[in-house]
N, C-alpha and C positions, 0 to 999 in steps of 0.2 A: 452699723446704722451709717451711710455717706450724710450729710448735716443739710442737702439742699437737697432738693425736690427732682430725681431722677426725670433726665432728661431721655427720652424712647426711641429710636429708628426704627419706623413702623414701615410695615408693607400696607397700604391703605388697603389692595384691594382682595388682598385676603381675611378681610375682616369683614362681613359686611353690612354689619352696624358700622363701620368708621365710615365702607361706600357711600350707604345711603344717606347718609349725614354731611358726606364730601359733594353728594348729589344733591340734597338739598341746597345745601350751602352756591355752589355755582349758579343752581337755576334764580336763587332767589338777587345774590348780590353781581353774579355776572364774570367771578373770579375763581382761584380758589382758595380757600384756607393756607396763610403763614403756617402754624399751627395748630394744634387740639390741647386743652387742658381736663385734666380728668382728675375727677374727687370721690372717693368712694363714699355712701352710706355707713352705718355699724348698727352696729347688733348690743347693746348692754346686759352680757349677763348674769351682771349683780354691781349694786350699788344705786339706787334710786331715789333719785334725787338730793341727794347729796354732793354732787362737789358744786352746788354755789355755797354750801354749807360751807366748804373747805375741806371734803373728806374724798378720798383715791376714789377710784369707780376702775371698774374691771370691762371695759369692751373689745371688741374684734370687730374690724373693716369688714362688709361681706362684699358680693363680688356685684352686688348691683352700685351703681355710681353715678355721679351727672358728668357727663360730656360736649366742653364747648367747641364749636371746631372758631377759628379767628383769626380774621385780615388785619391788620394795618393799614393803615390809610391819613392823610392831610387835611382831612375832611373837618376836621374839630365836632364831631357827631361820634355817639353811643350810639349804633344800632342793634338792636334788640332783636332775637326773633327764637321762636322755638316750631321743635317738629310737633309738640300737640295742638292741634288747630284750636285745644279751651284757652290754650296760651295763648293774649296776642302779641305784638307787636310793640316793643316803643322807641321811642328814638331820644336822645335827650343832647342838650351839648355838653362838650367836655371843659364847665366852668366851674368856680373852683364853689360854688352851693349846690353839687349835687342835689337835689330835694327828695329825702323820704319820706311817703305821706304812713306814720303808724296807725292810722285809723284806717289803711285799707292796702290791709297784706299786701297786694297783687306781688306774682312771680319774677315780675324783673324789680321791683325793690328791695328787695333781695340778691338780688346778684350788683343791683348798683352798691348795697352796703359791702361787699365785697369791693371793689372800684374804691370807693370812695373811702376805704380802710388804708388801700395804699398810698394811695392823692395825700392826705393826711402824715402815712409816715415818713414821707419822701419830700411832702412841701413843694408839690407838684402844680403850677398853676395853671400847665397848660395842659392837660394825658393828651396819649394819641389819640389820633378815634383808631377807634373799631370796630369791623363791622362781625354780632357773633353769630350763631344760632345752635341752643341748646337742646339736648334730648337727653333725658333721664330714664335709667329704667329699674328709681327704689320709686313704688307706691305711696304718693305725696300722704302726708295729714295720717303717718300709719308708725311712730312712734322708730322709724331706722331714722332718721336723720336727715330728712329730703332735702328742708332748706338750710341745714348748715351745711350741708355737699357743695348747694347751688353757691352758698356765702364764701367758702372756701374756693369751688372753683374757679371763679369771680377775683378773688384775690389775687390767687395763680396767677390768672391770663392777662390782668392788668398790668402785674409783675412784669411776666414774659412780654408782652407787648410795646413796654415801657424800660425795657432793658435794662433789668432791674434784677437785683442779685439779694434774698432772702435765704437764713434756715427756715428748716422746713419747723423749728422751736417759734423763732421771727414769727412766720406765716399763721403758726399757731395762736397765737397772742395778741396779733392783728385783726382774725377773724373771729375769735372770741370778744373783742370788743366790741366792733365795727357791725355785730347780728343786733349789737343793742340799737342801734336806730331806728329801728322795726321795732324796737316796746319789749323786747323778749331778756328777762332779765337770765339768760341763760348761767350755767358754772368753767365749762369751757371744754367738759369732756367731749362733746359731737365735734369741733373743732379739731383737739388735739389728734383723737383718734383718727380721722381725717388725713390727717400731715404723718401720723406717726407711726401706722400702724405698718407692720412687717408682714407677709406670705407665709402663711403657717403657725402665725403665736400670735395669743390674745398678751394685750398690755394691763398690767398695772399704770394709772395715769395716777401722778400726785401733780397738787398743784402749792403755788409758793414755795419755793422754787417750782416750773413745770417739771416733772420728768418720766419718763416712759421704761415700763420694766417689762420684757419679756415675761409669760407666762403659759408655762406646757401643758397647756389639757390631754388630759389621760385617754389614752387610746382606749380602745374599744365604746368609746360611745361620740355619740355624732347632735352636733345644738341643729333641730329643727326649730325655723319662723313659722307663725299663722296668725296672719293679719285676720279682725273678726270682722273687719270692714263698718267699722262704724268711724269717720274720720275724725280726729280734732286738733284744730287751727292751732296752735299755742299763741302766735300773735293776736290773735281776731280773737284771743277770750280770755278774761282775765283769770282759771281756773289757777293755772300755772304761776301767773305773777302774787296771788294770795298767797300762795305760798310760802312762799319765798318771802315775805311780809310774816307771813307768823315764826317763821321760823327767825327774822330778824328780831322781834320783838320779843320773843322767849328767850331767845338768847341775852337781850337785854335784862329780863327780867330775873334773870337764875344769876348772872352779874352782879343786878342790882343787891340781889337776896344776900350775897356771898361779903359783898362791900367790898368789890371793884370799882372802880372809873369807867360804867356802862357803855356812856355813847359817844367811848370812839368802840366799842364795837362793835359785828356787824356779823359773823359768821357763828354759827355752833361751836365750829373747831377753834375757834380767836378763844372763845368763852372755855375750853376745857383746857388751852396751850397757858392760859393767864391762871389757871390754877392750878395747875400739874397733876391733874385727876385722870384715872385710867375711863376708858369709856361707859366701865363696870357703876366707877364710883360716878358719871355723868349720870347714870342710869337711875341710879336711885339717889342722885340730887333733883332732878325732872320728882322723881314720883313724892320726896320730900317736899319741894316748894312751890310745883304749878298744881293745881287741882284740875282734876279732870274734865268740868264744866268750863262752855264757851266760857271769854273772859266778854267782855262787853270795854269799849272806849273808853269810858268813865274809869273802866274799876283798873285800866291800863297807865290812865292819865293821873290816877292820886297814886298807884306803887310807887312809878318816873318821876311823879313831883311834877309834869308837864301839861301846858295847857292843850285843850283841843286843837288850836294850828299848828300846833309843834308837832302831835301826833301825825297830820295830816302835810307837814310839810315835810320833818325828819326820816317820817317812817316811813307813811305809806306812799307808793308807787301812783302815777297819773293814771293808770286802770283801776286800778282797789282803793280808791276815795269812796268806793259806796258804800264799801265793807264797814258793817256794825259790833259784827262776836268771830274771835277770835281762838280757834281751840290749840292755842300753846301747849299742853300738855300732851297732847296726841302726837300732832308734829314731829318735835323736842324729841318723843319717844322712839318715835320711827326711827330718825335720824343718829340718833347714837348706838340702837339696834343693828342700825345698815351698814353705820361702817365697819362697825364687828367684824360681820358676816361677810365683808371683800376680804378684810382679814384673812380671817378661818379661810376663805374659798384658797386664797393665793396659797398660806399655811396647808390645804391639804394637795393642793395641784405641784407644789414640790417634793412633799414627800411622794409623792408615787408609792400610794401605801395600798394596799390588794382589794379596800373597800371603800377607793377615793369616789370608787362613781356614784355609792348611794351616798354617802358623807355632802358629798357639791350637791344633789338632786335634797335633800335635806335640807340643807341653808338656801337651793330655791324657792322650795317651796315657802321657806318657814316669810322669804323674802315677801315673797306673794301676799301670802297673812299680813303683813305689815303694810301693805300698798294699800290692800281694799279696806281695811279695819280704821288704821290710827290714821293711813295718808289719806285717808278717802277719795287715790285715784284712779281707780278702776272704773268698769259699768259692768249692768249687768251683761252684755254678751259677751265681751272680759273675759269674766268669772266663768260663765256658761265653757268656755272655751279651754281655758285650763283646767276646768275640770275635766274633758272627755279628751283633754292629755295626757293628764292624766290616765285614768278609767284605759286609753286607749298602748296603754306602757309605758309612759316616758318616767325615768327615775325624776324627773322635777319638773316642775314651769315655773312660768310667772309674767306676767307683763313687763315690757321695753320698753324703753323708752317713758315721755311725760304724762301718758298713760290717756284714762276718760275717754279710750277707744281706742283703734291700733291694733301692736302683736301683743301675741302672747312669746315668748325664745322656752323650748323643752329640749331637757338632755335626753337622748334619746341611746339602748344600747343599741352600736353597731348590726348587732342578728336582727334586731325588733324592725328595722328603719321599716322596713316594705307596710308589712303588719299595722305599721303606725302610722302611717300614711293614709291605704286608705281604707284604718277607724276613721279618722277625725274627717276625712274627705266623707265619708256617710254620714257622720251623728253629726257635720257641721256645715258642710258645706253646699252638700247634693240639695235637702230638704228646702233650701229657699229660690228661689228661679233668679233672683240679683243677686242674692251672694256667692251660686254655681258656678255666674257667668268669668268668677272675678275669681275662680279656684286657680289657675295654671300662674298668675303672678300673688299670688296669697301665702301658697303652702310651697315650701320649698326646702330643703339641708341645704346649709350655708356654712362653709369655711372660711378660716380668717385669711381674708383678704391681703396687698399691698394698698400702699398709700398713694396719696395725692402725685400725678407726675402730668411730666411735657411732655406730648409724640409729637411726632416731628418724621416727617417721607425723606 
């Protein structure tokens, strides 16, 4: 695997989407793009809500992506436009202090996160002027990482426009950090797979240090993505960051109960490392130390010997200041259980055993139950869709992405794919005209796609 994102010469006329994007660009700006930057979305096969706790995840890139046509000029302005008319144009000066409004997560602020990440990495006081038109085929707010793909695409485009060079690893790490400008405390899976993906293989992504290992999926089954058509914007709601905070507090409570210096530990994986314990031992410790009833602020402060102000300042994030109760037992139990399932999933893929499809399906089903019941990041529509997928012939089905809406991923034996798609269509999409209209981009088979790249004519 080459260390830098590939630069690929492309026949634009042979690609209808690229040709349409080029035409739109020329109509808008009166000149041709200099290059195109492409970053894929992803589907996480297993390992939900554990990357920000320090644990490995197992995603693959999908064929849907964000594509930006870019030209460079000396206008000292960044002009952003989107082929989707519901996303408004935006222009910003190439200054040192590009402002990102985290209370108003518009599409162009995600793009500017990527710009700012590259600007800060190289200390560029005056960026090259850029004109961009963005086109996306990833359904927004669906759990397929459209927002992180947009950040990655912008980071890659800004690097190229300013004639800088970075490895895929460096770009992934920059884009993980800079997406936090919009207020999402993500763990790094989405940006890492967007850059590190390779066609034909899923990846085990490990953190601290960042590493990606090929995972060969079994022959004889395919992964089908289905969108329940309920949208959830992570940056616009606090569900996601509440879970991050609950895991952080659970880490400190477990560490405190075992006499560790809890003040410097932030992630559940760090508590396991410090205690030199297995995941099974951590699950037992959760049962022993944390009670299933929600914890109040007062109880947490008393247990850790901190004031209410310290809780607000040191443990809560900006958009979780209103939270009064925290489900620490359930969240920690999900994370340690899910971390174990990721390792089992990889080990089954490596073993190439005759039962591997059934075993992987079982792990996906256990993951969904844990997301639904312990992490409470599902929603009724998504649960109904997962149920329909299992009844329609999937061996395993689970929510993927942050949840609270968005997509399910199902593992379906190859010979059952057509009947599966038809059954899901009839049971979930066709009865509701609103959802039926979205079916074409909401239900599709996905193969592991390649990572981010620069295209030029």
